[in-house]
C-alpha positions as CSV (number, residue, x, y, z in Angstrom):
1,X,124.7,160.3,111.5
2,X,123.4,157.6,109.2
3,X,122.4,158.8,105.8
4,X,119.9,157.3,103.5
5,X,120.8,157.2,99.8
6,X,118.8,159.3,97.4
7,X,118.0,157.6,94.1
8,X,120.0,158.7,91.1
9,X,116.8,160.2,89.7
10,X,117.1,163.0,92.3
11,X,119.8,165.1,90.7
12,X,120.9,168.6,90.0
13,X,118.7,168.7,86.9
14,X,115.8,169.6,89.3
15,X,116.8,173.2,89.8
16,X,113.8,173.9,91.8
17,X,112.3,175.1,95.1
18,X,109.1,175.4,97.2
19,X,107.8,176.7,100.5
20,X,109.7,175.6,103.6
21,X,107.3,175.0,106.5
22,X,108.0,175.5,110.2
23,X,108.6,172.2,112.1
24,X,105.4,173.1,113.9
25,X,104.8,169.5,115.2
26,X,107.0,170.3,118.2
27,X,105.0,173.4,119.0
28,X,101.6,171.8,118.4
29,X,102.5,168.8,120.5
30,X,103.5,171.0,123.4
31,X,100.3,173.0,123.0
32,X,98.1,169.9,123.0
33,X,99.9,168.6,126.0
34,X,99.3,171.8,127.9
35,X,95.6,171.8,127.6
36,X,95.4,168.0,128.0
37,X,97.2,168.3,131.3
38,X,95.2,171.2,132.5
39,X,94.8,173.9,130.0
40,X,92.9,177.0,130.2
41,X,90.4,179.6,128.8
42,X,90.0,183.2,129.2
43,X,87.1,183.9,131.6
44,X,84.0,185.7,130.3
45,X,85.0,188.8,132.3
46,X,88.3,189.2,130.4
47,X,89.0,190.3,126.8
48,X,90.6,187.6,124.6
49,X,94.4,187.4,124.6
50,X,96.0,190.3,122.8
51,X,92.9,192.4,122.6
52,X,92.4,195.6,124.5
53,X,89.5,197.9,125.2
54,X,91.3,200.7,123.4
55,X,91.8,198.7,120.2
56,X,88.2,197.5,120.3
57,X,87.1,201.1,120.6
58,X,89.3,202.1,117.7
59,X,87.9,199.6,115.3
60,X,84.3,200.2,116.4
61,X,84.8,203.9,115.9
62,X,86.0,203.4,112.4
63,X,83.2,201.1,111.6
64,X,80.5,203.5,112.8
65,X,82.1,206.6,111.3
66,X,80.9,208.1,108.0
67,X,83.1,208.3,104.9
68,X,83.8,212.0,105.5
69,X,84.8,211.5,109.1
70,X,87.7,209.2,108.1
71,X,89.5,212.1,106.5
72,X,88.8,214.4,109.4
73,X,91.9,214.5,111.7
74,X,89.7,215.8,114.6
75,X,87.7,212.6,114.6
76,X,90.9,210.5,114.4
77,X,92.4,212.3,117.3
78,X,89.5,211.4,119.5
79,X,90.7,207.8,119.8
80,X,92.3,206.9,123.2
81,X,95.9,205.8,123.5
82,X,96.6,202.1,123.2
83,X,99.1,200.4,125.4
84,X,102.0,199.3,123.3
85,X,102.4,195.6,122.7
86,X,105.3,194.1,120.8
87,X,105.4,192.6,117.4
88,X,108.3,192.0,115.0
89,X,108.4,193.5,111.5
90,X,107.0,190.3,110.1
91,X,104.5,189.7,107.3
92,X,102.4,186.6,107.5
93,X,103.1,186.0,103.9
94,X,106.7,185.5,104.8
95,X,105.9,182.4,106.8
96,X,108.3,180.2,104.8
97,X,111.1,182.2,106.5
98,X,109.8,181.4,109.9
99,X,111.8,178.2,110.3
100,X,114.0,176.8,113.0
101,X,116.3,174.1,111.7
102,X,115.3,171.8,114.5
103,X,114.5,168.2,114.8
104,X,111.3,166.9,116.4
105,X,112.7,166.1,119.8
106,X,109.5,167.1,121.7
107,X,109.4,168.8,125.0
108,X,111.1,167.5,128.1
109,X,109.6,168.3,131.4
110,X,111.6,168.6,134.6
111,X,110.3,169.6,138.1
112,X,112.0,170.1,141.4
113,X,111.5,167.7,144.2
114,X,109.0,169.9,145.9
115,X,106.9,170.0,142.7
116,X,106.9,173.7,142.3
117,X,108.9,173.6,139.1
118,X,111.5,176.3,140.0
119,X,113.8,174.6,137.5
120,X,112.6,173.5,134.1
121,X,113.5,173.3,130.4
122,X,111.8,175.6,128.0
123,X,112.5,173.8,124.8
124,X,110.4,176.2,122.7
125,X,110.7,176.2,118.9
126,X,109.6,179.0,116.7
127,X,106.0,179.1,115.9
128,X,104.6,179.8,112.4
129,X,103.3,183.4,111.9
130,X,100.2,182.2,110.0
131,X,99.5,179.2,112.6
132,X,96.2,179.8,114.5
133,X,96.6,177.2,117.3
134,X,94.6,177.8,120.4
135,X,94.0,176.1,123.7
136,X,90.6,174.6,124.4
137,X,88.1,176.4,126.6
138,X,88.8,176.0,130.3
139,X,88.6,178.7,133.0
140,X,91.7,180.0,134.5
141,X,92.8,182.8,136.9
142,X,94.8,185.8,135.6
143,X,98.1,184.3,134.3
144,X,101.6,185.4,133.9
145,X,100.9,185.9,130.2
146,X,98.2,188.4,131.0
147,X,100.7,190.3,133.2
148,X,103.2,190.3,130.3
149,X,100.5,191.4,127.9
150,X,99.3,194.3,130.1
151,X,102.7,195.6,131.1
152,X,104.5,198.2,129.0
153,X,108.0,197.0,127.9
154,X,109.9,199.5,130.1
155,X,108.4,198.0,133.2
156,X,108.5,194.3,132.4
157,X,111.6,193.3,134.3
158,X,110.6,195.0,137.5
159,X,107.1,193.5,137.2
160,X,108.6,190.0,136.7
161,X,110.9,190.5,139.8
162,X,107.9,191.7,141.8
163,X,105.9,188.6,140.7
164,X,108.7,186.3,142.1
165,X,108.9,188.4,145.3
166,X,105.3,187.8,145.9
167,X,106.0,184.1,146.3
168,X,105.2,182.9,142.7
169,X,107.3,180.2,141.1
170,X,107.8,179.5,137.5
171,X,105.9,176.5,136.3
172,X,107.0,174.9,133.0
173,X,103.5,174.9,131.7
174,X,103.2,178.7,132.4
175,X,106.5,179.4,130.6
176,X,105.3,177.5,127.5
177,X,102.0,179.3,127.7
178,X,103.6,182.7,127.8
179,X,106.0,182.0,124.9
180,X,103.3,180.3,122.9
181,X,101.1,183.4,122.9
182,X,103.9,185.9,122.6
183,X,105.1,184.1,119.5
184,X,101.6,183.6,118.1
185,X,101.0,187.3,118.3
186,X,104.5,188.1,117.1
187,X,105.4,190.0,120.2
188,X,109.1,189.0,119.9
189,X,110.5,191.9,121.9
190,X,108.5,191.0,125.0
191,X,109.3,187.3,124.4
192,X,113.0,188.2,124.4
193,X,112.7,190.2,127.6
194,X,110.9,187.2,129.2
195,X,113.5,184.7,128.1
196,X,116.4,186.9,129.2
197,X,114.9,187.5,132.6
198,X,114.7,183.8,133.0
199,X,118.3,183.4,131.7
200,X,119.8,186.1,133.9
201,X,118.0,184.8,137.0
202,X,119.0,181.2,136.3
203,X,115.4,180.2,136.9
204,X,115.4,177.4,134.3
205,X,117.8,174.8,133.1
206,X,118.6,175.7,129.6
207,X,119.2,173.0,127.1
208,X,119.7,172.8,123.3
209,X,116.2,174.0,122.2
210,X,116.2,176.7,124.9
211,X,119.4,178.2,123.5
212,X,117.9,178.0,120.0
213,X,114.8,179.9,121.2
214,X,117.0,182.6,122.8
215,X,119.1,182.9,119.7
216,X,116.1,183.2,117.4
217,X,114.6,186.0,119.5
218,X,117.9,187.9,119.6
219,X,118.2,187.6,115.8
220,X,114.6,188.8,115.4
221,X,115.1,191.8,117.6
222,X,118.8,192.8,117.2
223,X,120.0,191.2,114.0
224,X,122.4,188.5,112.9
225,X,125.6,190.0,114.3
226,X,124.0,190.1,117.8
227,X,122.9,186.5,117.4
228,X,126.4,185.5,116.4
229,X,127.9,187.1,119.5
230,X,125.3,185.3,121.6
231,X,126.4,182.0,120.1
232,X,129.9,182.5,121.5
233,X,128.4,182.5,125.0
234,X,126.5,179.3,124.5
235,X,128.2,176.4,126.2
236,X,130.1,174.3,123.7
237,X,128.1,171.1,124.3
238,X,125.0,173.0,123.1
239,X,126.5,174.4,119.9
240,X,124.9,171.7,117.8
241,X,123.7,171.7,114.2
242,X,120.3,172.8,115.6
243,X,121.7,176.0,116.9
244,X,123.5,176.7,113.6
245,X,120.4,175.9,111.7
246,X,118.4,178.4,113.8
247,X,120.9,181.1,112.9
248,X,120.8,180.0,109.2
249,X,117.0,180.3,109.3
250,X,117.3,183.8,110.6
251,X,119.7,184.7,107.8
252,X,117.3,183.3,105.2
253,X,114.4,185.2,106.8
254,X,116.4,188.4,106.2
255,X,117.4,187.3,102.8
256,X,121.0,187.9,103.8
257,X,122.7,185.7,101.2
258,X,126.3,186.2,102.3
259,X,125.7,185.5,106.0
260,X,123.5,182.5,105.2
261,X,126.2,181.0,103.0
262,X,128.8,181.7,105.7
263,X,126.7,179.9,108.3
264,X,126.1,177.0,105.9
265,X,129.9,176.7,105.4
266,X,130.4,176.8,109.1
267,X,128.1,173.8,109.5
268,X,130.3,171.9,107.1
269,X,133.6,173.2,108.5
270,X,132.6,172.2,112.1
271,X,132.0,168.7,110.9
272,X,128.4,168.9,112.1
273,X,125.8,166.7,110.4
274,X,124.4,168.1,107.2
275,X,120.6,167.8,107.6
276,X,117.8,168.1,105.1
277,X,116.5,171.0,107.2
278,X,119.7,173.1,106.5
279,X,119.5,172.1,102.8
280,X,115.9,173.2,102.6
281,X,116.8,176.6,104.0
282,X,119.4,177.1,101.3
283,X,116.9,175.9,98.6
284,X,114.4,178.5,100.0
285,X,117.0,181.2,99.9
286,X,118.2,180.5,96.4
287,X,114.6,180.2,95.2
288,X,114.3,183.9,95.9
289,X,117.6,185.3,94.9
290,X,119.6,182.8,92.8
291,X,117.7,180.0,91.2
292,X,120.7,178.8,89.3
293,X,122.3,177.8,92.7
294,X,119.5,175.5,93.6
295,X,121.2,172.8,91.5
296,X,124.3,173.1,93.7
297,X,122.4,172.3,96.8
298,X,120.7,169.3,95.2
299,X,124.1,168.0,94.0
300,X,125.4,168.4,97.5
301,X,122.5,166.5,99.0
302,X,123.1,163.7,96.5
303,X,126.8,163.6,97.2
304,X,126.2,163.5,101.0
305,X,123.4,161.0,100.7
306,X,120.9,163.4,102.4
307,X,117.5,162.0,101.6
308,X,115.0,164.7,100.5
309,X,112.1,165.3,102.8
310,X,108.5,165.8,101.8
311,X,109.1,169.5,102.2
312,X,112.0,169.3,99.8
313,X,109.7,167.9,97.1
314,X,107.2,170.6,97.8
315,X,110.0,173.1,97.4
316,X,110.9,171.6,94.1
317,X,107.2,171.4,92.9
318,X,106.7,175.0,93.9
319,X,109.7,176.3,91.9
320,X,108.6,174.3,88.8
321,X,105.2,175.9,89.2
322,X,106.7,179.4,89.4
323,X,108.6,178.6,86.2
324,X,105.5,177.3,84.5
325,X,107.3,174.0,83.9
326,X,104.6,171.4,83.7
327,X,106.9,168.6,82.6
328,X,109.4,169.4,85.3
329,X,106.8,169.4,88.0
330,X,105.6,166.0,86.8
331,X,109.1,164.7,86.8
332,X,109.5,165.8,90.4
333,X,106.3,163.9,91.3
334,X,107.6,160.8,89.5
335,X,110.9,161.0,91.5
336,X,109.0,161.5,94.7
337,X,106.9,158.4,94.1
338,X,110.0,156.4,93.1
339,X,111.5,157.3,96.5
340,X,108.4,155.9,98.2
341,X,107.1,159.3,99.2
342,X,103.5,159.5,98.2
343,X,102.1,163.0,97.7
344,X,100.0,164.1,100.6
345,X,96.7,166.0,100.2
346,X,98.5,169.4,100.4
347,X,100.9,168.4,97.5
348,X,98.0,167.1,95.4
349,X,96.2,170.4,96.0
350,X,99.3,172.3,94.9
351,X,99.5,170.2,91.7
352,X,95.8,170.7,90.9
353,X,96.0,174.4,91.3
354,X,99.0,174.5,89.0
355,X,97.1,172.6,86.4
356,X,94.1,175.0,86.8
357,X,96.2,178.1,86.4
358,X,97.8,176.6,83.3
359,X,94.4,175.9,81.7
360,X,94.9,172.1,82.0
361,X,91.5,171.5,83.4
362,X,91.4,167.8,82.4
363,X,94.6,167.1,84.4
364,X,93.4,169.0,87.4
365,X,90.2,167.0,87.5
366,X,92.3,163.8,87.4
367,X,94.0,164.9,90.6
368,X,90.7,166.0,92.1
369,X,89.2,162.6,91.5
370,X,92.0,161.0,93.5
371,X,91.4,163.5,96.3
372,X,87.7,162.7,96.3
373,X,88.5,159.2,97.5
374,X,89.8,160.6,100.7
375,X,87.2,163.3,101.5
376,X,85.2,161.1,103.8
377,X,88.0,160.4,106.2
378,X,90.4,163.2,105.6
379,X,89.5,166.7,106.6
380,X,92.3,168.3,104.6
381,X,91.0,166.7,101.5
382,X,87.5,167.9,102.2
383,X,88.7,171.5,102.6
384,X,91.0,171.4,99.6
385,X,88.2,170.1,97.4
386,X,86.0,173.0,98.5
387,X,88.8,175.4,97.5
388,X,89.5,173.7,94.2
389,X,85.9,173.6,93.1
390,X,85.5,177.3,94.0
391,X,88.6,178.1,91.9
392,X,87.1,176.2,89.0
393,X,83.9,178.2,89.4
394,X,81.6,175.2,90.2
395,X,79.1,176.1,92.9
396,X,77.2,172.9,92.6
397,X,80.2,170.9,93.4
398,X,81.0,173.1,96.4
399,X,77.4,172.6,97.6
400,X,77.8,168.8,97.1
401,X,81.0,168.6,99.1
402,X,79.6,170.7,101.9
403,X,76.5,168.6,102.2
404,X,78.7,165.5,102.6
405,X,80.4,167.0,105.6
406,X,79.1,165.4,108.8
407,X,79.6,167.5,112.0
408,X,81.8,170.1,110.4
409,X,84.4,171.6,112.7
410,X,85.7,175.2,112.8
411,X,88.1,174.9,110.0
412,X,85.6,173.1,107.8
413,X,83.3,176.1,108.2
414,X,86.2,178.4,107.4
415,X,87.0,176.6,104.2
416,X,83.3,176.7,103.1
417,X,83.1,180.5,103.9
418,X,86.2,181.1,101.8
419,X,84.9,178.9,98.9
420,X,81.6,180.6,98.7
421,X,83.3,184.0,98.9
422,X,85.5,183.1,95.9
423,X,82.4,182.3,94.0
424,X,80.7,185.5,95.0
425,X,77.9,183.7,96.8
426,X,77.7,186.0,99.8
427,X,74.4,184.6,101.2
428,X,75.8,181.1,101.4
429,X,78.9,182.3,103.1
430,X,76.8,184.3,105.6
431,X,74.6,181.3,106.3
432,X,77.6,179.2,107.2
433,X,79.0,181.9,109.4
434,X,75.7,182.2,111.3
435,X,75.6,178.4,111.8
436,X,79.1,178.6,113.1
437,X,78.2,181.5,115.5
438,X,75.4,179.4,117.0
439,X,77.9,176.8,118.2
440,X,80.9,179.2,118.8
441,X,79.7,182.7,119.7
442,X,83.2,184.1,120.3
443,X,85.3,183.3,117.2
444,X,89.0,183.7,117.0
445,X,90.4,186.3,114.6
446,X,91.0,184.0,111.6
447,X,87.3,183.3,111.2
448,X,86.4,186.9,111.5
449,X,89.1,187.8,109.0
450,X,87.8,185.2,106.5
451,X,84.4,186.8,106.4
452,X,85.9,190.3,106.2
453,X,87.9,189.2,103.2
454,X,84.8,187.8,101.6
455,X,83.2,191.3,101.9
456,X,86.4,192.9,100.7
457,X,86.8,190.7,97.7
458,X,83.2,191.5,96.7
459,X,83.4,195.3,97.5
460,X,80.7,195.1,100.1
461,X,81.8,198.0,102.4
462,X,78.5,198.4,104.3
463,X,78.2,194.7,105.0
464,X,81.8,194.6,106.1
465,X,81.4,197.5,108.5
466,X,78.3,196.1,110.0
467,X,80.0,192.8,110.5
468,X,83.0,194.4,112.2
469,X,80.8,196.3,114.6
470,X,79.0,193.1,115.5
471,X,82.2,191.1,116.0
472,X,83.7,193.9,118.1
473,X,80.7,194.0,120.3
474,X,80.9,190.2,120.8
475,X,84.5,190.6,122.0
476,X,86.2,188.8,119.1
477,X,90.0,189.3,119.0
478,X,91.9,191.5,116.6
479,X,95.4,192.1,115.3
480,X,97.4,192.9,112.2
481,X,95.6,190.3,110.1
482,X,92.3,191.9,110.9
483,X,93.7,195.3,110.2
484,X,94.8,194.0,106.8
485,X,91.3,192.8,106.1
486,X,89.9,196.2,107.0
487,X,92.4,197.9,104.7
488,X,91.4,195.5,101.8
489,X,87.7,196.3,102.6
490,X,88.2,200.0,102.1
491,X,90.7,199.9,99.3
492,X,88.6,197.5,97.2
493,X,85.6,199.7,97.8
494,X,87.4,202.7,96.5
495,X,87.7,204.4,99.9
496,X,91.5,204.6,99.9
497,X,91.6,207.6,102.3
498,X,89.6,205.7,104.8
499,X,92.0,202.8,104.6
500,X,95.0,205.1,105.0
501,X,93.5,206.8,108.0
502,X,92.7,203.5,109.7
503,X,96.2,202.1,109.1
504,X,97.8,205.3,110.3
505,X,95.9,205.3,113.5
506,X,96.4,201.7,114.4
507,X,100.1,202.1,113.7
508,X,100.2,205.1,116.0
509,X,98.3,203.4,118.8
510,X,100.4,200.2,118.6
511,X,104.0,201.5,118.1
512,X,105.5,198.1,118.6
513,X,102.9,196.0,116.8
514,X,103.3,196.8,113.2
515,X,100.7,196.3,110.5
516,X,101.5,193.7,107.9
517,X,103.8,194.6,105.0
518,X,101.1,193.8,102.5
519,X,98.7,196.3,104.1
520,X,101.1,199.1,103.2
521,X,101.6,197.6,99.7
522,X,97.9,197.6,99.1
523,X,97.8,201.3,100.0
524,X,100.9,202.2,98.0
525,X,99.5,200.4,94.9
526,X,96.1,202.2,95.3
527,X,97.8,205.6,95.5
528,X,100.1,204.8,92.6
529,X,97.1,203.9,90.4
530,X,95.6,207.2,91.2
531,X,98.8,209.1,90.5
532,X,98.8,210.4,94.1
533,X,102.5,211.1,94.5
534,X,102.3,212.7,97.9
535,X,100.5,209.7,99.6
536,X,102.5,207.2,97.7
537,X,105.8,208.7,98.9
538,X,104.4,208.8,102.5
539,X,103.6,205.1,102.4
540,X,106.9,204.3,100.8
541,X,108.7,206.2,103.6
542,X,106.8,204.3,106.2
543,X,108.0,201.0,104.7
544,X,111.6,202.2,104.7
545,X,111.4,203.2,108.4
546,X,109.7,200.0,109.5
547,X,112.4,197.8,107.8
548,X,110.4,194.6,107.4
549,X,112.9,191.7,107.4
550,X,113.7,190.4,103.9
551,X,111.4,192.9,102.3
552,X,112.5,195.6,99.9
553,X,110.2,198.6,99.4
554,X,108.6,198.2,95.9
555,X,110.1,201.0,93.9
556,X,108.0,200.0,90.9
557,X,104.8,201.1,92.6
558,X,106.2,204.5,93.5
559,X,107.5,204.9,90.0
560,X,104.1,204.0,88.8
561,X,102.6,206.9,90.8
562,X,104.9,209.3,88.9
563,X,104.0,207.7,85.6
564,X,100.3,208.0,86.2
565,X,100.7,211.6,87.4
566,X,102.9,212.4,84.4
567,X,105.5,213.9,86.6
568,X,109.3,213.3,86.5
569,X,110.4,211.2,89.5
570,X,111.9,213.2,92.3
571,X,112.4,213.0,96.1
572,X,114.8,211.6,98.7
573,X,113.6,208.0,98.1
574,X,115.9,207.8,95.0
575,X,118.9,207.5,97.4
């Protein structure tokens, strides 16, 4: 492996970190290729992917119910059962963990001579939990993914076998499609069953990225030790640095310091190439648990001539921001530029927000002026400017930027809705939503969630409930992010019991698709502020049972409940 030398200015003095992003280019390229080569769309007769009639009924029932009925167990018991779908214990806020240490090798396609694709590669990297990719609208017949979605876990294998017995053959595009959507919806248990069915039946030719995909899913479902045992079964030619980095990423996701350090040492001991991806994983880990060790990784990178990536610099800028070290952040920027790595729009937006939060408005405006240059031909700059002007509380500038947008796309509308929501200008946000609905009547969940969060932030419960009813009637999809927005809507409006009832019910009806970690935290914090010890302990126990990877139940909130109730702490949670 050829290494590029890092300038001396990049040294251990930058004991920093930031957010490691998923190498999502691999996944996005595969997705774009899929629809370009003959993608698909759900027909108008079918619900959107991951959305069931039972869940729609549940949300609509809550939206139309009165405040009193939410605390009435008889009303809650009226909801029909929801078929279980699978979702790992993963919070979207933990997306920096969701990283495979993989290089951008793209997707290789192999077909048999008869063209049916009975043998193929499934080089599928891990998808980011907060990525909202979707395939363009084209009609398609019921797919293998729909079968996977509709089938309970206990019957999946027999249904897969029956599917093959009926004369169907695995096409590479179909495999990618199934795994894409299962990962997008965090249905990791079903994804693992699907991959292991393929593996046992030798239906595909596994290569490096395929083993990484399998390892990742085993770690998500069964833990690090199970993933290690699987590695022993992987053929030696495929035990590359990519496979080890996948295991390392899983350890970091679980914040298992000892296991992560052991894997990192193995990479070194096996004389595998030390990549910037592996180093970034360790930077991410130490940012959380041992910031003093960040310098050790930076020194190692310098010693091994591992050139920092753009993500590395973002990691460093982020840690300096968390430490409120303005001079340190600026030093990182100078080093970045000296290395020939110009800050992209996302980095500039990070810096501008840091200046704003530190009260350095003049400096933030300098960065914003630089970003203004790119707004006409860079969508990311346009959206970032909307956000920054909203944070600065400048509605006139938000309106000016929005007017300059020619033929805004979906994400442009999303940025504008969020900007007006931050400013508390509800009518403007609703106008943009209505304009969006005229061109795209069936929105994906992230656009629905954005408007819900606007209502939640501004404590507009009635408007939020009416909007939910309307979106459910239109068949818009839903999931844990939507549930989280609903919880925020009720909690912010002071209806904590309603939020608790709703979250309890969706958790019961979706035993393998857990609500977000932060949804429970919002409830726990609300109960703690009220001194409601009984409900605070109930939420705390739920968090302990769910075992969200890398997440420790916040004892401070539970203690706060006792303090506010003026009662001495007690209960089994102390152990």
